[in-house]
LOBAZA-34909 format. One line per 10 residues: number of its first residue (from 0); for each residue x, y, z of C-alpha. Coordinates in steps of 0.001 Angstrom, whole numbers. Layout:
! residues N
NUM) X:Y:Z | ...
END
This chain:
! residues 330
0) 27254:41550:2248 | 24717:39300:544 | 22954:38763:-2761 | 19728:37551:-1172 | 18647:37523:2453 | 15989:35116:3777 | 14396:35599:7204 | 13090:32384:8789 | 13275:33549:12384 | 9921:32253:13617
10) 7934:33969:16345 | 8172:34679:20054 | 5656:34848:22878 | 3415:37919:22834 | 2156:39394:26100 | 69:42117:24429 | 1895:44850:26298 | 1154:43498:29811 | 4452:43871:31645 | 3437:42071:34851
20) 2458:38993:32869 | 5693:39147:30886 | 7634:39318:34141 | 5742:36719:36205 | 3989:34255:33875 | 5473:31034:32527 | 5784:31179:28700 | 5303:28067:26575 | 7047:28588:23249 | 10584:27202:23290
30) 12349:24148:24720 | 13883:26370:27397 | 10384:27617:28299 | 9218:24011:28725 | 12162:23205:31024 | 11512:26316:33109 | 7816:25415:33335 | 8687:21956:34633 | 11162:23427:37130 | 8600:25888:38458
40) 5832:23305:38805 | 8109:20801:40548 | 9319:23453:43001 | 5747:24448:43817 | 4745:20806:44298 | 7613:20328:46746 | 6558:23451:48631 | 2912:22307:48683 | 3928:18909:50071 | 5326:20516:53241
50) 2876:23415:53469 | 437:23214:56396 | -1687:26206:55385 | -4588:24942:53223 | -5031:28286:51429 | -1331:28617:50563 | -1271:24988:49411 | -4196:25644:47065 | -2378:28644:45564 | 709:26467:44988
60) -1311:23676:43325 | -3702:25738:41193 | -2708:26068:37534 | -4095:28659:35106 | -3371:28074:31411 | -4140:31071:29192 | -4739:30338:25515 | -7241:27898:24033 | -5117:26887:21049 | -3410:23500:20569
70) -668:24312:23107 | -3056:25425:25835 | -5374:22451:25283 | -2514:19936:25324 | -853:21386:28422 | -4071:21610:30453 | -5093:18078:29439 | -1655:16752:30402 | -1813:18416:33835 | -5299:17019:34441
80) -4106:13480:33716 | -971:13921:35827 | -3145:15017:38741 | -4981:11681:38652 | -1909:9478:38250 | 1599:10813:38874 | 740:13269:41653 | -1129:10679:43680 | 1836:8345:43339 | 4650:10828:43996
90) 2880:13045:46526 | 392:10847:48440 | 330:13439:51201 | -1240:15982:48815 | -5003:16246:48508 | -5255:16862:44762 | -8879:17893:45161 | -7473:21110:46627 | -6061:22006:43209 | -7832:23379:40175
100) -6748:23568:36552 | -8206:26446:34549 | -8062:26866:30766 | -8815:30467:29831 | -9413:31980:26395 | -10691:35346:25230 | -12667:33809:22366 | -15901:31852:22381 | -14367:28448:21569 | -11284:26292:22068
110) -9180:25537:18955 | -10893:28382:17080 | -9155:27738:13701 | -10465:24141:13629 | -13931:22817:12798 | -16997:23253:15008 | -16947:19499:15639 | -13363:19660:16914 | -14182:22643:19124 | -17174:20857:20651
120) -15312:17552:21164 | -12316:19321:22718 | -14444:21289:25175 | -16208:18089:26229 | -12948:16127:26574 | -11043:18663:28692 | -14103:19254:30877 | -14404:15515:31509 | -10759:15512:32564 | -11642:18004:35287
130) -10342:21174:33636 | -12395:24320:34336 | -12803:26078:30965 | -13433:29839:30975 | -14287:31224:27522 | -14872:34879:26562 | -12576:35720:29459 | -9620:38078:29009 | -6648:38299:31351 | -5621:41892:32096
140) -2980:41507:34819 | -1067:39099:37043 | 548:40287:40237 | 910:39158:43848 | 61:35592:42769 | -3347:36766:41495 | -4699:36583:37936 | -7032:39481:37120 | -9719:39185:34441 | -11533:41901:32502
150) -14889:40822:33989 | -13665:41536:37522 | -12972:37923:38523 | -9669:36815:40037 | -7856:33505:40596 | -5003:33071:43046 | -2163:30913:41729 | 1599:30713:41521 | 1347:28918:38171 | 184:31102:35276
160) 1136:29441:31991 | 967:31809:29037 | 97:30180:25705 | -2119:32996:24447 | -308:34306:21418 | 2860:34953:19466 | 4385:37812:17519 | 7254:37987:15075 | 10488:39844:15742 | 11361:43267:14370
170) 14767:43902:12829 | 16700:47119:12501 | 17149:48025:8863 | 13833:46629:7634 | 11529:49534:6609 | 8517:50199:8846 | 6153:49822:5889 | 7423:46259:5403 | 5698:45067:8585 | 2132:43851:8830
180) -50:42438:11595 | 1733:40944:14608 | 5093:42441:13510 | 5149:39925:10634 | 6958:41010:7471 | 4453:41582:4669 | 5499:39748:1503 | 4312:39345:-2060 | 3242:36057:-3668 | 6921:35047:-4029
190) 7747:35725:-341 | 9730:38863:-1161 | 9395:41412:1643 | 7479:44532:583 | 9534:47705:60 | 12725:45679:-456 | 14525:44320:-3510 | 16371:41186:-2381 | 15000:40349:1076 | 12645:37409:1611
200) 10757:35997:4589 | 9126:32617:5189 | 7203:30927:7987 | 5890:32602:11154 | 7902:35755:10571 | 6005:36670:7390 | 2408:37401:6413 | 1187:36893:2858 | -2185:38390:1953 | -2456:37403:-1719
210) -3519:33763:-1289 | -7250:33732:-2125 | -7873:30809:227 | -6222:32656:3140 | -7066:36369:2722 | -6080:37119:6331 | -2713:35410:6022 | -1612:31811:6447 | -1784:30022:9815 | 1462:30076:11788
220) 2130:26347:11592 | 5118:24281:10478 | 3632:23155:7156 | 3369:26742:5904 | 7051:27363:6647 | 8123:24069:5049 | 6152:24652:1856 | 7292:28275:1571 | 10923:27199:2018 | 10624:24584:-733
230) 8905:27035:-3095 | 11471:29783:-2456 | 14378:27377:-3047 | 12878:26418:-6407 | 12401:30091:-7262 | 16058:30857:-6547 | 16985:28196:-9109 | 14524:29707:-11593 | 16091:33145:-11056 | 19463:31756:-12123
240) 17847:30367:-15270 | 15913:33606:-15960 | 12623:31691:-15914 | 9223:32822:-14521 | 8862:32316:-10777 | 6223:30201:-9028 | 3772:31978:-6730 | 3250:30374:-3366 | 24:28426:-2837 | -482:26759:527
250) -1707:23159:399 | -3594:22606:3643 | -2963:19040:4828 | -5299:19353:7800 | -5179:20286:11461 | -4883:18234:14613 | -4563:18669:18344 | -3895:16189:21140 | -5907:16543:24349 | -4667:13655:26464
260) -4243:9898:26547 | -6433:8364:23811 | -7933:11803:23163 | -7318:14001:20127 | -9121:15743:17274 | -8201:15750:13581 | -9656:17768:10688 | -8842:16786:7098 | -9685:19358:4383 | -10166:17173:1293
270) -12432:15341:1723 | -13730:17276:4713 | -13510:14673:7488 | -13394:14969:11266 | -11964:12373:13652 | -11931:12265:17433 | -10945:9959:20270 | -8411:7147:20099 | -8301:6990:16272 | -7477:10703:16048
280) -4929:10217:18827 | -3213:7444:16846 | -3138:9670:13728 | -1515:12436:15791 | 1126:10028:17126 | 1868:8620:13669 | 2235:12029:11997 | 4535:13372:14707 | 6570:10175:14803 | 7117:10210:11031
290) 8118:13890:11211 | 11310:12914:13046 | 14273:12867:10688 | 15971:9523:11434 | 14786:5969:12077 | 16785:5928:15290 | 14904:8943:16638 | 11578:7404:15649 | 12313:4066:17327 | 13672:5751:20465
300) 10665:8066:20734 | 8196:5233:20143 | 9920:3174:22856 | 9588:5957:25437 | 5994:6654:24400 | 5085:3002:24929 | 6671:2950:28400 | 4817:6131:29367 | 1546:4777:27949 | 1545:1431:29756
310) 3160:2577:33004 | 1096:5787:33208 | 4323:7412:34291 | 7308:9334:32970 | 10770:9824:34377 | 11408:13502:33685 | 10901:14809:37199 | 14243:16438:37879 | 14820:20158:38250 | 17427:20950:35603
320) 19060:24333:35185 | 21672:25129:32530 | 25030:26349:33765 | 25231:30115:33595 | 28138:31199:31430 | 30330:34058:32509 | 31051:36915:30211 | 33587:35930:27585 | 32673:32216:27532 | 31855:30683:24162
END
């Protein structure tokens, strides 16, 4: 039983109904996904190091990243830099020229929600890192270590990283008419779910179409969820005092994406300013560092960042698997 119910359940990876991709691709949404991605890549590197067949080695080393948003750009840029530094150090027997890194997106630009300047700078930066960018290219299947595209092209790889999209989760008991695009719960200006009386939704799991500045719904980023949570908490207090409620109005603080070492793009809305390169990279680091909740976490993270920056190395190269719990374990 409850007086008010608030859904803040986020989103999950969307495969757009392609079962083979859901079964075989590497998702990139949660911490567990990131660990599994690292495990898979390390295993394939170990296999490539002892593989004598040049074709099979190329399949093991080739990486295809699907999704030209911030996640896809960051991951592909990171792999490109690792290929030039860490791989040559750890696997000198590997000819890294035999590997290719592809960044694939169905749209006509990378980082489509950001400014034209950011899109142009990002495309130039990832290309200079050696990433092969394929725009206006849709993936339709992935089986037998082969990625199939709508234009008839194929790429053979054991490493398909899926960062192409997300969808919200559906819940039994919520009316069908309460859901909007991407399974997101449609809400009013106060974040109350449509066709309900005391159910609310905030963040990625909801879509709000009554903000004049965002007629298609707010972007699925952390700031939207934070601001909606704060506004809803204030409204609950106003309900107790029988006072008028505050409608939600998203205050866009800007967008940013990191591409690689000393490479990032930043867009600020007011005034409309665009940054790129090392200055944008430093802004990205500062914002993410200050987002951590304790000074200890900030200092610890900064320390490890500095070691990784100056050594051009990082220590997380162990295959880690969580212990599987048996039925009945807590």
